N, C-alpha and C positions, 0 to 999 in steps of 0.2 A: 504494500500500500504506500502510495506517495501522496502526502498531504499537500493541498494547494497553498502556495505562499501568500495568497490573499488573506489567510487567516491571521488574526491578531496573535501575539505571543501567548496570551492567556488561553485562547482557544486551542492553540497547538498543544499546550500542556494538558488541557482537559481531554483532548482527543487521544493523545499519547498515553494518558493514564488508563484508558480503556484497554490497552494492549498489555498483556502480562509479560514481564521481562524474563529473559533467560539469564542464567548465571554465566555470563561471559563479558569480559571487559578488556579493552586494549586501546591505549591512547585516548581514553575518555576524559572529559572534564565537564564541569557544570557551566553551561552557557546561560547567562542571565540577561533579562530585559532591563531597560533603564530604571524600572521601578522595583527591581530586585527579584522578580520571579525567575526560577531556574529550571533547567532540564539537563539531565546527564546525556551526553552524546559525543560522537567523534566527528571531526571535520572531514568532509568528503570532497569538497571543491567549492570554488568561488568563480562565478561567471556573470559579468554585467550587473553587478550589484546584488546578485542572488547567491546566498550561501546554502550549500547542501550539507545536511547533518544526518548522521546515522545513530539511531537509538541502540541500546544494548541488545535488543532482540533482533537487530538487523534491519528494522523498518526505517525507511528514508523519509525525510521531509525537507522541503525547500522553504526559505523565508528571506525577505529583504534584509540586507545587512544592517540597515538602520533600525531594525527592531531589536538589535542586540545592544548591550551596554557599551559605553565608550571603551571600556577596557577590553571587552570581547571583540569589538570591531577592530581595534588595534592589533589584537592577537591574530585574528583571522587574516587581516591584510598582510601581516608579516609572514604568517604561515604560507599564504598564497604565493607571495614573492619567493620564498625559499623553495617551495615545490616547483615553481616555474623554472627556477635556476637548476634544480636537480633534474627535472624531466628533460631539460635541454641538454644537460651533460649525458644523461642516459641515452638519449636519442642520437647524440653525436657518436657515442660508443657503438650503438646498434647500427648506425649508418642509414636508419630509416626512422621516421617519426612515429614510433610506437606509443610512447607514453605521453600522458597529459597530466594536468593537476587532478583529474578525476581518478577514482579508484577503478580497477579493471572492469568490474561488473556494471559500471555506469557508462562505459564507453559505447558509442554508437558503432556497431560492428561494420556497417556498410562503409562508413567513412574510414575506419581503420583498414578495411580491405583495399580501399582505393589507395591509401597511403603506402600499403605494402605491395601494391600492383598485383593483387590476387584476382583470379577469375572465379565467378560464381560457379560452384560445383553442384549445389543441391538447394532445394527450397521446399518446405512443407509448412503446414499450419503450426508446427512446433519448433521451427527454427530454420536457419540457413547455414550453409557452409561455403567456404571459398578455398581454392587451392592453387598453388603454382609449383610446377616442377622447375625450380629456379636454375638448375644446371644448364638449361637451354636458353637462359637469358644472360647475355654477355655482361660480366662485371657485377652480377647481383651478389651482394654480401650481406650477412646479418651478424653483427658482433665480430666482424673481421674474417669470417669463414664462409665458404660457399655452401648453402644448404641445398639438399637435393629436393626436399619437399617442404613447403610452408602451407599449413592449413589453419583456417580460422573458423570457429563455430560460434553461433549466436543462439539466444533463446527466442521464444515466440514474440517477445517485445522488441527484438532487434538489438539487444545488448550483448556484448561479447561475453562468452563463457570460457573460451580457452583458445590459445594459439599453440600449435604443435609444429615445431621446427626440427626437421631431421637432417642431420649432416651425414658424414660417411656412414654407410650401412651396407649390409650384405646383399640387400635386394637391388639397390640402385648402383652401388659401386661396381665398376667394371662391366656392367650389363651392356650388351650390344643390341638389346631388343628395341623394337619400336613401340608406338602407342597402339592401343586398341587391338584390332585383328592382327596387326603387324608384329605384336610381341611374340607370336609363335615362331617367327623367323629368327629370333635373336638367340644369344648365348651369353657366355661370360668370357671376357678377354683375359689375357695372361696377367693382367694387373691384379688378379684376385688375391695373390699372396701378400700384397702390400696393404690390405684392408686395415689391419690393426694399426699400422703405422699412421695411416691417414686418419683413423679415428682418434688416436692419441694426439695428433697434431691439432685436429679440430677442437677436441676437448680443451686443450691447453689454451688455444687462441681465444675461444669463447669465454673460458673462465677468467683469463687475464683481462679481457675487455670489461667484463662486469665487475670484477674485483677492483679494478682501477677507480670505479665510482662508488661502489657500495661496500668495499672491504671484503675480507675473506668470508665465504659462505659457510653455512652450517651443514654438516653431514647428517643425513637422516635416512630412514627406510620409508618407502612410499609405495602405495598401491595395494591391491587386493589379490589374494590367492597366488596363482602362478605368475601374475604380473607384478608382484611385489619386488622392489629393486632398490639399490642404493642410489641416492641422489645427493647433490649439493644444492642447498637452498639459500636464496637471498630474498629479503622482504623489503618493499618500499611502497609506502602510501597505499596500503591495501592490496598491493600486487605481490604475488609470489612467483619467483623465477626459479625453475627447477632444471638442473643440468644432470643428465644421466649418461653414463658410459658403460654399456653392457658388453663385455669383451666378446669380440667376434660377431656381434650383432648390430649395434648402432650407437651413435651419439645423438642425443636429442635434447632439445631445450623446450620446456613448456612454460607458458605464462598463464596463470590462473589467478583467481582472487585468493587472498590470504585465508579467508574462511574455508574455501574448498581445500586448500592445502592443509589447513589445520585438521580437517576431517580425514586426512590421509587419502584423498581422492575418492572416497566412498560417495556414491550418488544416492539420492533419495529414491526409495522404491515407489513406483506408481501403483496405486491400488488396483487389484484385479478388475473390479467393476469399471474403474475409469479407463483402464487399458482396453478392456473388451469393447467398451463404447467407442473409444478412439479408433480401434481397428475396424469396427462395423461402419463407422462414419467415413472411412477411407475408401469404401467400395463404390466404384462408378458402374452404372448399368446403362448401356446405350440402346437405342431403338433397333440397331442392326444385330443385337445379341451379344455385343462385346460386354464382358464383365472383367474389370481390372482394378488393381489397387493403385491409389493415387498419392499416398503419403510416405513412400519408402525413400529414405535418404540415399543420395548417390554418393559413391566413393570411387574415384578414378584411381585404379591400381598403378597407373603410369607405365613407363617403359621397362617392365619387369614382370616376372611370373607370379604375381601376388593375387591371383584371382580368388584363391581360397580365403586368405585372411581378409581381403577387401569385401568379399561377399558376406563373410561372417560378421564383419563390422556392421554392414548394412542391416542384416537380420537382427543383430543384437540391439542396435539403435532403434529399430522399428518397435522392439519390445521394451523400450525404455531402459536399456542397459548401456551405459557408456562403454565405448570400445575404441581401439585404435589398431589399424591393420599392421603397423610395425611391431607393436607389442604382441599381437596375435601371431605374427610370423615367427616371433621368438619362441612363444610357448608351443607353436605347432611344428617347430623344428624345420622351418623352411630352409632350403639350400641356397647357396649363393646364386643371385640372379632370379630366384624364385623356385617354385616347386614345393608344394606342401601336401602332406597326407591329410585328407579330410577327416578320416577316422581319428587320427592322432590329435588333430586340433580340437575336434569335438570332445574327445575324452579329456583334454586338458582344460577346456573352458566349462566343462560340465558343472563343476562345483560353483563357479562364478554365476552361472545361469540359475542354479538351484538357490543360491543365496538371495537372488533378486525375486524369488518366488515364481520362476519360470521353469519349463520342462523341455529338455532337448528330446528329440525323437528322430529316428532314422528308419527308413524302409528301403526295400529293394524290389523293383518291379521288372519283370521280364519283358513285357511289352507295354510301353508308355501310352496311356489313354487319358482322356479328359477326366474321367471319373477318379483317377488316381490323385488328382490335385484339386478337383472341384470343391470337395468338402472343406479344404483348408482355405482356399481363396474366398469361399462364401462366409468365412469367419474373419476375413481380413488378414490372414496369415500368409506371408510369402513362402514359397517352397524352394529351397536350394537344390539344384539338380546337376548331376555330373553327366558330361557328354564329351564327344570329340568335336570341337568347334572347327571343322575343316572348311575348305574353300567353298565346296558346293552347298554346305549348310548355310554359311553366311551369305552366299550369293542369293539363295532363295529368301532368306530372312530380310535382306536389304531390299530386294526387288518387290516382294509382296507388301512390305510395309509402305514403300513408296507408292505402289499401285493403289493401295487402299484409300489414299487421299481423294482420288477421283472416281471411286466406285459409285455407280448409281443402281446397278442391278446386282444385288448380293448373291442371288442364286447362280447367276452366270459366273460371277467371281469364284464362288465356292467350287463350281464344276471345273473351272480352269485350273485352280491351284491343286485340286485333287489329282488331275492328270499329271501335273508337274511332280507331285509327291510320288506317284506311282513310278515315274521314270527314275527319280533319284533313288528310291528304295530298292530298285533292281540291282544296284551296285553292291559290291561287297561292303559290309559294315566297316567304317573307318577304325583305325587303331593308332591314331596320332593326334596331336593338338589337344591333349587332355585338358579339360576345362571344367569350371563350375560357374553357373550363373543362377539367376532366380527365375522361376515361373511365377508370374504376377497376374495372370489373367487367362481367360478362355473364351471361346465362342463356339457353342455347340452347333449352331446353324451352319457355320463355315468349317467346322472341325479344325480349329486353330488354337494354338497356345500363344499367350503373350509372354515374352521372355525379356529379362533385363540383365545386361552385362555390366560389370563394374569397370566400365571403360569411359565414363564421363556422361554428361547430360544427353548427348545425341544417341546414346544407347539405352536410354531409360526404358523404352518399351518398343520391342519389335515383335512382329507377328509371324509365326511359323506354322505351316500345316502339320498336323499331328503325325502324319506319315513320315515327314522329313525329320521331325523331332525324334520319333521312335528309331529311325534309321541311325541317327547320330548318338542316341542315348547310350549311356553306360549303366543306367538303371538305378543310380543312387539318388534317393530323396531324403533331404534333411530339413527338419523344421525346429523352430523354437516356439513353444506353445505357452499361452497364458497359464 
């Protein structure tokens, strides 16, 4: 709840008194009005004569600076000037304008994405994400080192929730793969053996840049279950900066709110009833018979073989479980450049899924049919599916999806794609380009499945005849259930 700054100071106190406080305090003080009334809060920012304060329970309120006592006005102005100077120094060390006088969870994520030159990756009713594979941008640096991936996430109000910056890592480092369908053509260059040296160098460069402004960071343990790891933490103005170096895996830098960091990265569990309602509300039903899911976050796996961890991240986020494909690649034992066992990853994230009140499930089908996935889609649950994503499969998916835009006679369309499916299915089943994606919809009238690959927004939903999908299928179906 954010109270309107048009309220008088006494009204603010009365409204805030209705909120029961939590036993937490950090950098709090008693802010007083000119007549002596007071409220315990922490300073969050000053902009155009409006001061933002945070109560002990985390609730925010705005008020005109001149409603504070002369002493508090002077304190706020001096604090604002100091934070402006410190944020400028941090931004100079970062090489980008990341920090402001505001605490992290008050930052407008859209503006921050623009300052970091990130491209929008995903949008749903519950938040957005942006990502940049920065190694393809000449001269892009953050805290003195070249990141491979920079991702930003927001909540449904558009406020930043986290930045994930990944430097040298076993997925991207030395990978010769391309993006999307082209990643099957890639491999790993002979640079693979120097990964740890590159990681150590990035770790030192980033650590030195931050320490030059904020001093030596504190060593902590952070995360849940198999993703728990050692980090170095710095705190500034409600922001927590976490640096992690997992040997042979990755170097990453996360920026989150200090409150989130204090909770060890544990996210709040969504109530089952709320989640089920959210999932059902995400189902779209069109007049032509299309049934598909609309609120699944996108994750672009980038130029590497991370389809398994990227797809699992999407499924977990759909179910209200925070996840990161680089962490999932670590717990799933992904090889250099990619390649992850679905079963191993599922086993290693099982406890994390259970802790959030969700249930993992896996099935194997010999011949893929709409009925195998319909019961899940009708509940708003995406189905992770293993297949061989070969050239003929992708050709049909791309052409049929494009053709659908101009269809006026759906019966004729259904007959046409059925003939195409028969031709493709006469070939030997493929045994290369092993892949996992999501089945996110179906059309019983046209006998098609809607699939979603973790290759960026343009692959959010493609339509494939069931006959072609069955030909390419390896039969594995994996779900995370409420």
